[in-house]
Residue, then its C-alpha position, 0 to 999 in steps of 0.5 A: m142435799i137436793p138443790a133448791r131448783t130441783s126441790i121446787v120442781i118436786t114440790h110443784i109436781a107433788a102439789w099438782i098430783l095432789f090437787l088434780s087427783l081429788p077431782v079424778l077420785f071423785v069421778n072414779s067414785q061416781s062412775g063406780n067400776s071405772s078403772v084409773f087407767s080408763i080415766l087417764s086415757s080419756p081426752y077430757t081428763w087431759l083437757f081438765f089437767i092442761t086447762y088448770i096447769f096452763i092457767f096457773y103458770l100463765n098467771t104466775w109467770i106472765l100475768l102477775p109479774k108483767l101486769y098486776l105487779k106493774e100496776k096494769y090492773f085494767l089489762y090484768a083484769a081483762c085477761i082474767v075475764l077472758l080466761s074465765v070465759a074460756v073456762w066457762i066455754l070449755k067446762p073441763f070438769d063438767r065434760l070430764v064427769s059427763s064423759r065418765h057417766q056416759y062411759t059407765s052406762i054403756v059399759d054396764r049395758q054392752g060390756q065394752p066402751p062405746e065407739n064414740f067415747g071421747r066425744p062430748p055427749p049430745e045435750r038434749p032439751p030439758g023435760n024431753p030426754d027422748g027428743p033430738p039433741r040440742e044441736q038438731t033443735g037449734r035451741r041451746s041454753p047455756r049451762v054453768d059449770v060451777v065446779s070448773i069456775f070454783l077450781f079456776i078461782m082456786i088456781l088464781a088464788m094459789s098462784l097469787a099466794i105463791q107470788i106474794r110469798q116469793r116477793l116477801r122472801i125477796a124483800e126479806q133477803r134484800a132487807l137482810k143484805a141491806e142490814a149486813d151492808r149497813a153493819n159492815a159500813e158502820l164497822s169500817f167507820l168504827k175501825a177508821q176512828i180507832n186506827p188514827h187515834f191509836l197511831f196518834n197516841t204512839l207518835n206522841n210517845i215516840y216524840s217524847l222519847a226523841a225530845v229527851k234523846s232517849d237511847h230507846t228511840a230506835e227500838s220504839i220506831m221499830k216497834l211502831s213499824n211492827i204495829m203499823r204493819y199489823v194495822t195496815d195489813d190485818i185490820r182489813e180482816e174481820y177476825v185475826p189470829l189471837e197470837n197476832e193481836v197479843s203481839f200487837i198489844s205487847d209492842y204497844i205496852d213496850l212503847q208505853r214502858l219506854r216512855l214512862g220509865d221506872k215510875m210506872e209498873v205495868g203487868f201484862l200476863v198472857s196465859g192459856k193456849i192462844t194459838g188457833k183462836k181468833i179475835a176481832p182486831l183492836m177489840l181490846m185496844t180502847f181499854i188498854e189505851n184508857v188504862f195508860k191515859y187515866g192510870i198514870s200519875k206524874h207525882e206518885p208510882s202507878a201500877i197497871d194490871i192487864q191479863l189475857t187468858a185463853t181457854r177452849d171456848m172463851i177469851r178472858f180479858f181483864c185490866q185494872n188501874k188506879l184512877y188519876p185526873a186525866p191530863r188536860q192536853t190529850e186527844s179525846t177518846g170519849i167515843g172509844i168505849d161506845n165504839t167498842k160496845q157497838r163492835l161487840q154487838y155486831l161481831y159477838p152478838g149474844k156471845h160476850e159479857l162486858s163489865i166496867k166498874t169504878e170501885n174504891g178509886k180503881y177502874t176495872v174492865l172484865l170482858l168475856l168472849h165466848g166461842 
């Protein structure tokens, strides 16, 4: 793969060869029997090349970035006027064409290049081709080289277009970086909202066990320790191994089982090959927390169904519970679902399907993560 800088250099060289070859081919066609070597050996050919290459890079690297883009318009215009005067005086294209016509006419008569080839031909007064050169008469009427001025304007337009394109690319890269930074900052904020919420729920569960002096209090503390280690260490990563997330969910469900006892039937089924797959951390926790918030009853047995299936190119999460009135004194989790939807948009754009339904008194969530 060609490096970017080398690719730019090659592009510039190819563009210059194409651009400057057109006038040379025109001169060659006008001069008839001139060879390309004889054209390239002429000093006026190199004057033509160097003039426009110098103007292009002077305008691209110095005048545009240091004057025009810094709103020094008057100074930039003055420099452009000076360059145009220089082109008008040098007449690079006119000198190239005149030297080739002089070379061709003498070669046709003498069969060899002239001795004074390489110097500009003397200009004679109009209407008197046999008279003395203008240098001798002292009268010199200026002649405008329209082609040289036209090429000068084209070179300025090309350099301006390239500079604008570079500025647009830089602006686009900055916009993309700003968008990525904003997304990362918002994602960090969403994670910060989820973590304290989950830990608050878990501490409430352990408090309930300790209040009734349950034998499972020590086991619950150990599971909470595992959960907190996972949250503080792996939550910093954008994606974590799926098996770690499953272990984390399993500990959380075990804590809920210890708190709820036999009156709550919790089914947690994991199927498929979960090793080697990754998932955004705590992506499923909002749905699982809502299951235990709205799917339990103090007056009748309850059942919760949670399933996680991993296939070669998809992770399928399903949970379902019967709806009961939410307890009055519970922490608010209204923003949990919205946060999860936003995280899905950031981390799985176009690669997820989320379906949340309430039918026949049951609350069902189906989430498909592709890839």
